C-alpha positions in Angstrom: 0.0 0.0 0.0 2.9 2.4 0.7 6.4 2.9 -0.2 8.9 5.5 1.3 11.0 7.9 -0.7 13.2 10.8 0.4 12.5 14.3 -0.7 14.2 17.5 0.6 15.7 15.4 3.4 12.4 14.2 4.6 10.9 10.7 4.4 7.6 10.8 2.5 5.0 8.1 2.5 3.5 7.4 -1.0 -0.1 6.3 -1.0 -1.3 4.4 -4.1 -4.9 3.7 -5.0 -4.9 0.7 -2.8 -5.0 3.0 0.2 -8.4 4.3 -1.1 -9.9 0.9 -1.3 -9.0 0.2 2.3 -9.5 3.4 4.1 -12.4 3.8 6.6 -15.2 6.2 6.8 -14.6 9.8 5.7 -10.9 9.9 6.2 -9.0 11.8 3.4 -5.4 12.3 2.5 -4.9 16.0 2.4 -1.9 18.1 1.2 -1.4 21.5 2.9 1.1 23.7 1.0 2.4 26.3 3.4 1.4 23.9 6.2 4.2 25.2 8.5 2.8 28.7 8.4 0.6 30.5 10.9 -2.8 29.3 9.5 -1.3 26.2 7.9 -0.1 24.7 11.2 -3.4 25.2 12.9 -5.2 23.7 9.8 -2.9 20.6 9.8 -3.6 20.0 13.4 -7.4 20.4 12.9 -7.4 18.0 10.0 -5.5 15.3 11.9 -8.0 15.8 14.8 -10.7 15.0 12.3 -9.1 11.8 11.4 -7.4 12.7 8.1 -4.1 11.9 6.7 -2.0 15.2 6.3 0.9 16.0 4.1 2.5 19.3 5.0 4.6 20.9 2.3 6.7 24.0 3.2 9.9 25.6 2.1 10.2 27.4 5.5 10.9 30.8 3.9 8.3 32.2 6.4 6.8 29.0 7.8 8.3 27.8 11.2 9.2 24.3 12.3 7.8 25.0 15.7 4.3 25.4 14.2 4.2 21.7 13.3 6.9 20.1 15.4 4.4 18.6 17.9 2.8 16.8 15.1 6.0 14.8 14.0 5.0 11.8 16.1 1.5 11.6 14.7 1.2 8.5 12.6 -1.0 10.3 9.9 1.3 13.4 9.5 4.1 13.7 6.9 6.3 16.7 6.5 7.8 17.5 3.1 10.5 20.3 2.9 9.9 21.6 -0.6 9.3 24.9 -2.5 6.2 24.5 -4.7 7.7 26.9 -7.4 9.7 23.8 -8.3 8.3 20.5 -9.7 6.5 18.7 -6.9 8.0 15.5 -5.6 6.0 12.3 -6.0 3.8 12.2 -3.1 1.0 9.9 -4.3 -2.8 10.3 -4.3 -4.5 13.1 -2.5 -8.1 13.8 -2.1 -7.9 17.6 -1.2 -5.2 20.3 -1.5 -5.1 23.6 0.5 -2.8 26.1 -1.0 -1.7 28.4 1.7 1.8 28.9 0.3 3.1 32.5 -0.1 4.2 35.0 2.5 1.3 37.2 3.4 3.1 39.9 5.2 4.2 42.9 3.1 7.7 43.1 4.5 8.1 39.5 3.9 6.8 39.2 0.4 8.6 42.3 -0.7 11.9 40.9 0.3 12.0 38.8 -2.8 9.1 39.9 -5.1 10.0 37.8 -8.0 9.9 34.7 -5.9 6.6 35.8 -4.4 5.0 36.1 -7.8 6.5 32.8 -8.8 5.1 31.2 -5.7 1.7 32.4 -6.6 1.7 31.5 -10.4 4.1 28.6 -10.8 3.2 27.1 -7.3 -0.5 27.2 -8.1 0.0 25.6 -11.5 2.0 22.7 -10.0 -0.7 22.1 -7.4 -3.5 22.4 -9.9 -1.8 19.8 -12.0 -1.6 17.6 -9.0 -5.3 18.1 -8.3 -6.1 17.2 -11.9 -4.1 14.2 -11.8 -5.7 12.7 -8.7 -9.3 14.2 -9.1 -8.7 16.2 -5.8 -10.5 19.3 -4.8 -8.2 22.2 -4.4 -8.6 25.4 -2.4 -6.6 28.6 -3.1 -6.0 31.0 -0.3 -6.5 34.3 -2.2 -6.6 37.6 -0.3 -8.4 40.8 0.2 -5.5 42.5 -1.5 -7.2 41.6 -4.8 -9.5 44.5 -4.1 -6.4 46.9 -3.9 -7.2 50.2 -2.4 -11.0 49.8 -2.8 -13.4 52.5 -3.9 -16.3 50.9 -2.3 -16.9 49.3 1.2 -17.7 46.7 2.2 -16.0 44.8 -0.6 -18.3 42.1 -2.2 -16.9 39.4 -4.4 -18.2 41.1 -7.5 -16.1 44.1 -7.1 -13.1 44.0 -9.5 -10.8 46.1 -7.4 -8.4 49.1 -7.7 -5.0 47.5 -7.9 -1.7 49.1 -8.9 0.0 46.7 -11.2 3.5 48.4 -10.9 4.0 49.2 -7.1 5.7 47.5 -4.3 2.7 45.5 -3.4 2.0 44.4 -6.9 4.0 41.1 -6.8 1.5 39.8 -4.1 -1.6 41.5 -5.3 -1.3 40.8 -8.9 0.1 37.3 -8.2 -3.0 36.4 -6.2 -5.3 37.9 -8.9 -3.4 35.8 -11.6 -3.9 32.6 -9.5 -7.7 33.2 -9.3 -7.7 33.3 -13.2 -5.8 30.0 -13.3 -8.3 28.3 -10.8 -11.1 29.6 -13.0 -9.5 28.2 -16.1 -8.7 24.9 -14.7 -12.2 24.5 -13.6 -13.7 25.7 -16.8 -11.3 23.9 -19.1 -10.2 20.8 -17.3 -12.9 20.2 -14.9 -10.8 20.6 -11.8 -12.8 20.9 -8.6 -11.7 24.4 -7.2 -12.5 26.7 -4.4 -11.2 30.3 -3.9 -11.1 31.9 -0.5 -10.5 35.6 -0.3 -9.0 36.0 3.3 -9.2 39.2 5.1 -6.8 40.1 7.9 -6.4 37.2 10.3 -4.5 37.0 13.6 -3.9 34.6 16.4 -1.3 32.4 18.3 1.6 31.1 16.2 2.0 34.2 14.2 5.7 35.2 13.9 6.4 38.1 16.2 8.5 39.5 13.4 5.7 39.0 10.9 5.3 42.8 10.2 1.6 43.0 10.3 -0.3 45.3 12.7 -1.6 42.9 15.2 1.8 41.1 15.8 3.8 44.3 15.7 1.6 46.3 18.0 1.5 43.6 20.6 5.2 42.9 20.5 6.0 46.6 20.7 3.5 47.3 23.5 4.9 44.3 25.5 8.4 45.7 25.3 7.3 49.3 26.1 8.5 50.5 22.8 6.8 53.1 20.6 3.8 51.7 18.8 4.3 52.5 15.1 1.3 53.7 13.2 1.4 54.4 9.5 -0.3 57.7 8.4 -2.8 59.1 10.9 -4.1 55.6 11.7 -7.5 56.3 10.0 -7.2 53.4 7.6 -9.4 50.5 8.6 -9.0 46.7 8.8 -11.2 43.9 9.8 -9.6 41.3 12.2 -10.7 37.7 12.0 -9.5 35.3 14.7 -7.7 32.2 13.4 -10.4 29.7 14.7 -13.0 31.4 12.7 -10.8 31.4 9.6 -9.9 27.6 9.9 -13.7 26.9 10.2 -14.4 29.0 7.1 -11.6 27.4 5.0 -12.7 24.0 5.9 -16.4 24.8 5.1 -15.4 26.1 1.8 -13.3 23.1 0.9 -16.2 20.8 1.8 -18.8 22.7 0.1 -20.4 21.4 -3.2 -18.6 22.0 -6.6 -21.2 24.6 -7.4 -19.3 26.9 -5.0 -16.4 27.6 -7.4 -16.7 31.4 -7.4 -14.5 33.5 -4.9 -15.9 33.7 -1.3 -14.8 36.3 1.1 -13.8 35.1 4.6 -13.3 37.7 7.2 -14.7 39.6 10.1 -16.9 42.4 8.9 -16.5 44.4 12.2 -14.3 47.3 11.2 -11.7 49.1 13.3 -9.2 51.9 12.4 -5.6 51.0 12.8 -5.4 53.8 15.6 -8.2 52.0 17.5 -6.3 48.7 17.3 -3.2 50.4 18.6 -5.0 52.2 21.4 -6.8 48.9 22.3 -3.6 46.9 22.6 -1.7 49.5 24.7 -4.8 49.8 27.1 -5.3 46.0 27.3 -1.6 45.6 28.2 -1.5 48.7 30.5 1.6 49.4 28.5 3.8 52.5 28.8 4.2 52.7 25.0 3.5 55.9 23.1 2.1 56.1 19.6 4.6 57.0 16.8 3.2 58.2 13.5 5.2 57.6 10.3 4.6 58.1 6.7 1.9 55.8 5.0 3.5 53.4 2.5 2.6 53.5 -1.1 -0.6 51.7 -2.1 -1.5 51.0 1.5 -5.2 50.3 1.4 -7.4 52.9 3.2 -10.2 50.5 3.9 -10.8 46.8 4.5 -14.2 45.4 5.2 -15.6 42.2 3.8 -19.1 41.7 2.5 -19.6 38.1 3.7 -23.2 37.6 2.5 -22.0 34.8 0.1 -20.2 33.0 2.9 -23.4 33.2 5.0 -25.5 31.9 2.2 -23.4 29.1 0.6 -21.4 28.0 3.7 -23.6 29.0 6.7 -20.4 30.7 8.0 -19.9 33.9 10.0 -17.1 34.8 12.5 -17.9 34.3 16.2 -14.8 35.6 18.0 -14.7 39.3 18.8 -11.4 41.3 18.7 -11.4 41.6 22.5 -11.8 37.8 22.8 -9.1 37.1 20.2 -6.5 39.5 21.6 -7.1 37.8 25.0 -6.0 34.5 23.4 -3.2 36.1 21.2 -1.4 38.3 23.7 -0.2 35.6 26.0 1.3 33.8 23.1 3.3 36.8 22.1 4.4 37.4 25.8 5.8 34.0 25.8 7.6 34.5 22.5 8.7 38.1 23.2 12.2 37.1 24.4 12.9 34.9 21.3 12.8 37.3 18.5 14.1 41.0 17.8 11.8 43.7 18.8 9.5 44.6 15.9 10.0 48.2 14.8 7.5 48.6 12.0 3.7 48.2 11.8 2.9 47.4 8.2 -0.4 46.0 6.9 
């Protein structure tokens, strides 16, 4: 039924079609690309808890081994060290594929913009080809960034966006938009079962403290008593979704019917200004930190608020965790991590 091979220094278990003739109940073999990332690690853990077999693929450019190391001893977990930009190793049949690969933090994806774009496009094509080969359902973690700096709010899926194609965020924004086109065409032309999740700002434990996004940086800065850095005047808005709500949304979308092939917004529609978030974090921690205002980066969106009507209707999904509740779960994690990473000095979103 199985045979081991070595890929990227990791032993991989190959499952042939015999496995599917012998498996029990609803268990599936699921590939999670970017599985050692913030969301990916939680997703791998949840899928294992639900009784599935999980293959985690990550190049560890932004993923962290500590996000999945406690899963190493699990008999249904396999870790593959690999960059999906390159040809995928032979990992055998899969039922589902979650594509969470690609840095989501602006400071991170701007470090190597060409690789960011390749991860989106080449990586997606490699995974789509794998899905076609095995008849798997594949989910793309797209982003609210496809809306750019939107002219309307809240943003519905039918809004085509206001994106700069030649700016510092373009490698990520346009890369994600291109992937949505690939998913559309693979579905239309090749019959691949596809799902597209447009993810809005998500936070929670296991975020890297040096991630570079507002929740992580504000908390790390406030814990250290350092200035909390706010871009512009802080009037730009974001909608913050706690990780457990996002994981539920992603899994609900993956397990929806094939009719749900259009993009679906996943995010919390409760809107906060960045300044409100900074003040909330400082107050919650009773920190001595002061606010420091710096120039707003080019193409930084002024407003982010998802219209989640489609998610309500086709998935029966809506977020449940408030920002206060989510921060109460997230701050202790960052407090524990605070001594392990350099102090964050920027707050980019």
